Structure formats: structure tokens, C-alpha cells
C-alpha positions, -999 to +999 in steps of 0.1 A: +177-140-211+190-166-186+190-161-149+229-155-140+231-128-172+197-113-155+214-113-121+243-090-134+218-071-154+199-062-124+233-054-103+238-029-128+207-019-131+203-010-097+235+010-094+227+032-121+194+039-113+211+050-077+240+069-100+215+085-121+193+095-089+222+111-067+235+135-098+200+141-117+177+149-088+174+173-059+185+154-024+152+154-011+139+139-044+167+113-043+156+104-008+120+096-021+135+077-050+154+055-025+127+049+000+109+039-031+133+013-047+138+001-008+096-006-006+097-021-040+130-047-034+110-057-003+073-062-014+087-081-041+112-104-025+089-109+007+055-114-013+037-087+004+011-070-011-019-051+015-044-062-015-033-099-009-046-102+029-083-106+021-082-120-013-056-149+000-079-154+032-108-155+010-098-177-020-069-197-004-076-200+031-043-185+044-040-158+063-003-158+063-003-124+051-026-108+076-006-122+105+028-107+092+005-076+085+001-068+118+035-081+126+045-048+107+018-024+117+032-033+156+071-029+146+064+005+132+043+020+158+070+012+185+094+029+158+067+056+157+062+060+191+100+065+199+105+089+173+071+106+181+082+106+220+114+121+212+108+150+189+070+162+195+038+155+175+044+189+160+074+180+142+056+154+123+029+156+095+006+131+114-024+112+093-048+115+122-077+108+098-114+115+104-136+092+116-171+091+099-194+079+071-169+087+045-143+065+060-163+035+062-176+038+028-142+046+012-132+012+030-157-008+016-149+006-018-113+001-016-121-036-004-139-044-032-119-029-058-088-043-050-106-076-051-114-072-089-081-062-098-061-080-072-037-051-063-039-016-050-019+017-052+017+005-043+007-030-051-002-016-091+033-003-095+046-037-084+024-056-107+033-034-132+067-055-139+048-086-141+015-080-157+011-046-174-024-050-194-042-058-159-019-031-140-019-006-168-057-006-167-059-007-130-038+025-127-054+045-154-091+039-138-073+042-101-062+077-114-097+087-129-112+078-096-089+095-075-092+127-098-132+128-099-130+119-060-112+149-054-141+176-052-154+153-026-126+145-002-127+186-002-161+197+001-182+167+014-189+166+054-192+130+051-150+133+045-142+162+061-164+163+096-153+139+125-175+122+149-150+121+172-114+135+182-091+143+210-075+174+221-045+172+199-066+167+170-096+185+178-122+180+148-094+160+127-096+122+145-085+103+172-050+106+184-046+073+211-015+089+229-044+117+239-065+089+254-038+079+278-021+116+284-024+100+321-003+071+318+038+064+311+056+077+283+031+108+276+006+081+265+029+062+242+029+030+262-003+024+264-009+035+228+014+008+218-004-020+241-035-010+225-021-019+193-004-048+200-042-059+211-060-054+183-031-068+163-034-100+188-069-101+186-068-102+145-041-129+145-064-150+168-094-143+146-072-150+112-057-184+125-092-197+136-104-188+104-073-208+087-077-237+108-113-240+099-106-237+063-080-266+067-107-289+092-132-285+064-107-289+032-111-258+016-075-247+028-055-242-007-024-223+007-002-197-016+025-207-039+046-179-027+039-178+008+048-217+007+076-210-010+091-183+016+083-212+043+109-234+025+139-205+028+170-222+038+187-203+065+223-193+052+250-178+077+259-159+041+252-121+044+248-123+008+218-142+011+201-114+021+204-095-008+206-131-037+172-148-023+142-148-013+132-132+021+108-147+048+075-124+049+086-114+089+115-105+076+105-082+053+077-069+075+105-057+101+126-044+069+093-024+054+088-009+092+124+002+094+124+021+056+088+037+076+111+047+107+137+059+081+105+078+061+091+094+091+124+105+105+134+121+073+105+132+058+082+140+089+057+120+074+043+086+065+039+064+033+011+073+007+009+066-026-028+071-041-029+110-047-002+115-076-022+088-093-052+116-094-017+145-105-008+124-131-046+122-146-048+158-142-017+160-164-028+139-190-061+156-192-034+191-196-012+175-221-049+173-242-056+208-240-075+217-211-062+244-189-044+237-157-066+262-142-099+244-152-084+212-138-069+229-107-105+244-101-125+212-108-103+192-080-100+222-056-060+215-055-037+240-060-028+245-096+012+242-093+004+206-081-006+200-118+016+221-135+051+207-112+074+186-133+072+151-125+106+140-113+100+177-086+071+157-068+083+137-042+053+109-037+056+109-075+089+099-078+085+074-048+059+056-062+083+052-096+108+041-074+090+014-061+082+001-096+118+003-103+126-014-069+103-043-081+121-047-117+153-049-098+146-072-075+131-095-101+161-094-125+183-096-101+168-130-089+170-137-127+130-145-124+118-120-148+096-127-183+077-106-208+053-085-185+025-088-213+019-121-215-012-126-197-043-127-218-079-113-206-116-113-217-132-079-222-157-089-195-119-093-169-110-059-186-141-043-172-137-060-142-103-047-136-119-012-148-142-015-119-117-022-095-097+006-102-125+035-103-138+021-071-104+018-051-098+055-063-131+073-054-127+050-022-093+070-014-108+103-017-136+092+007-113+075+031-083+102+026-060+076+018-058+040+006-041+009+020-011+029+032-028+063+033-059+052+054-044+017+068-007+011+074+005+053+080-025+060+105-021+029+126+018+035+126+008+067+136-016+058+164-048+070+147-077+051+157-089+058+121-068+033+108-084+004+125-118+015+114-105+014+078-090-020+083-124-033+096-144-020+064-114-028+038-117-066+053-160-062+045-156-050+012-128-072+003-152-103+013-181-085-007-160-080-037-148-118-033-184-129-036-192-105-065-159-115-083-171-153-076-205-144-090-193-131-120-170-158-121-141-134-124-122-159-094-121-191-115-110-170-148-081-157-127-080-174-093-055-149-078-028-126-090+004-146-089+034-132-065+061-112-091+087-139-076+074-170-067 
């Protein structure tokens, strides 16, 4: 299809998805669809993906995405501070995750795995629109990893117990406002300042690293980021819909969507658990008893027998995929997602990456959104611990990928929209 035709199809597709969802889904599930659509559009138009943060820095020398994520974390934390201060923590299901060896192991595994597959839990839904072979293999193995990791998450003291916790979440983790309850705004002001401090320190280190890469001639940059740096400013409000978005603007959009999610669902963004549930459904579909699946995973049987379109986070993940598709077609950039050609070794490494990420999410109680973004936004110290482990895992994964020549064969997953 030509660009203009794609644009018309994209508009019709987006409207059709919304209208169909409004009539076919329960109100709370339809909300999840809308949230997913918004995230998919934003992630695509802004070329933002959590997996790319370490990969772009290591392979291309660019830390722009890491810096953008820090902005997103801070803005989201400010929004969450307002919600929690006004409504109280009892109204929300906060992701204050345990701080333990499992968190570190999970972060290392996830960072290593996302290097091999060049995507993460939410990213695999985005990549499905542009690179089905890689994304589908990663998704399948990710689901297997989550599924076999369910018992570990449920039973292992490495995952369930925490080395340190605070009063509001005794035995569960560290909630920063508890540490500053003596301060103004019930500790939320100091907690926001701590978040800003961690983010600023990360940006400082990232900029020093990027400057070093430029100085020694190893900085290559990322095409998608360069395209967004050259976005022409427009006074037309239609530019918001018709063109690319800067990465910083995208970060703010995602932060706002996260705030809406918190306000309407009383919980943050999660993405990885449904992959394990989908694999469980697959096992049931080939004849394995649902009770056996539930017994193995230590999860309620109803989670595996519940229809897909009645599970909110599953529909939200689907919404991310559909939002990406709408954004790509609307901008006239859609091409066949089956064009990529990979070797058997590459497929093996994609599989290993997906498996490591899946199991890693059970050790860490979440993925890049469930163990990193949402905990940081919810003022859980665990998010920053996971971030440190994720970076180390990503570096190790890239070193491994270079040794097995995966990086040479597939330098970096290209943005869905350049």
C-alpha cells in the first residue's frame, strides 16, 4: 500500500478497533484496551523501548534513551505522589517488591535475555508488527520461561522474602515515603527528590559515557533517535497525530497514561504474567488438565480458564500490539513483518533470550515495567536495585552476543518507525 492509502487505512483501523471494543468488551476491559492502544502508539511514534536502553548504549554509544527513561520515571513519580497523597496508599495496589537475591538474579537474567532478543515483555508486542519471526520466537519462549518460573515465584524464599522493609509494607519491601514520614507532604516530597537524585545521577553517568564514546571515535548513534532530533516544529495540532514524536514528549505521554492507569485501575503497568498464562492456556488446549496446570504454577485455575477477552492485562498487551499497528499504518510506514531472515543460531539465541527473560521476571516479580518502571513510580526502592542489575546483565549479554557474533549478524533491532 502507498503512504496515503495506508494513512486512510490506519485511521479507519484505529476507529474500528475503538468502536468494536466499546460494544464488545466490558467497560473495565475496554479501558484496558484503550490504555494498551495509547501505550502502543506512544512507544512506536517515540521509538521508546526499555530493552534498547542498554543495547543502544553498548552497541552504538547513544544514551539518549536512558536519559529519556529517567525523565519518564521522574514525571510519573510526581504524578503518583499526587495520587497517593490525595487518596492514600490503601486505595492502590502498589508494587513495593521485595529486595533480595531473587531481585538481583532476575535483573541479571532479564538484562542478559533482552540483549539476545532485542526486546522485552511490552517490546515484543511492539516488535510483532515489524518482525514477526524474532518476536514470535521470543514471545513463545518468554511464555515458557514465565510458566516454569511460576513455582519459583510462589515458593522460593529467594523471591518471597525481603532483606529489608519499611512500616507500611512490613516484610514486603522498602516504600520510600516511610523513610521520610517526618518530612513535608507525608514523606512524598523527599521521596520525589530522592527519585530525581537517582535519575540525575544516572543521566550524569550516561552523558559522561556517551562523551567518552564520542571522544574515542566509537559513537555511532541510532537512526531512529537522529530522525526524532530533526523533527520540525509545527504549530498545527494535527502534527500530534500525523508525525513522529520527540522522545521526551513521548516520555511525558507515557507518564500521563501511567497516571490514568493508576487512577482508574488502582494499579500500575504490568506486562509479563499474561505470557505465562497464555502458555498455560496452550497446554490446556492440547489436552493437559487445567487443574494440573494450576497445581504446577500455584496460580488459581480460573486464571487459565478465564476467556482471553475477560483478562484485563492480556487485553492491554493486545492493545499495545494493535496501537503499534495503527501508528505504523497511519504514518504510511507499514511493510511486511515477515521479511527478516535469520540463521538457526540466531533463532536459538532469540529463544534463549526469551527464556531467560521469562524466568527472570519470576525471580524479580516483574519485567521492565513490573520490576523497574512501576516500582520506581510507586516509590519502591526495589526498582532502582533491579535497574542496576538490569544494566549489568545487559552489559554481560552484549559481551556474550559479541563473542558469538550475534551483534555482527543483527546489530540492533531497528525502530518500528524510523
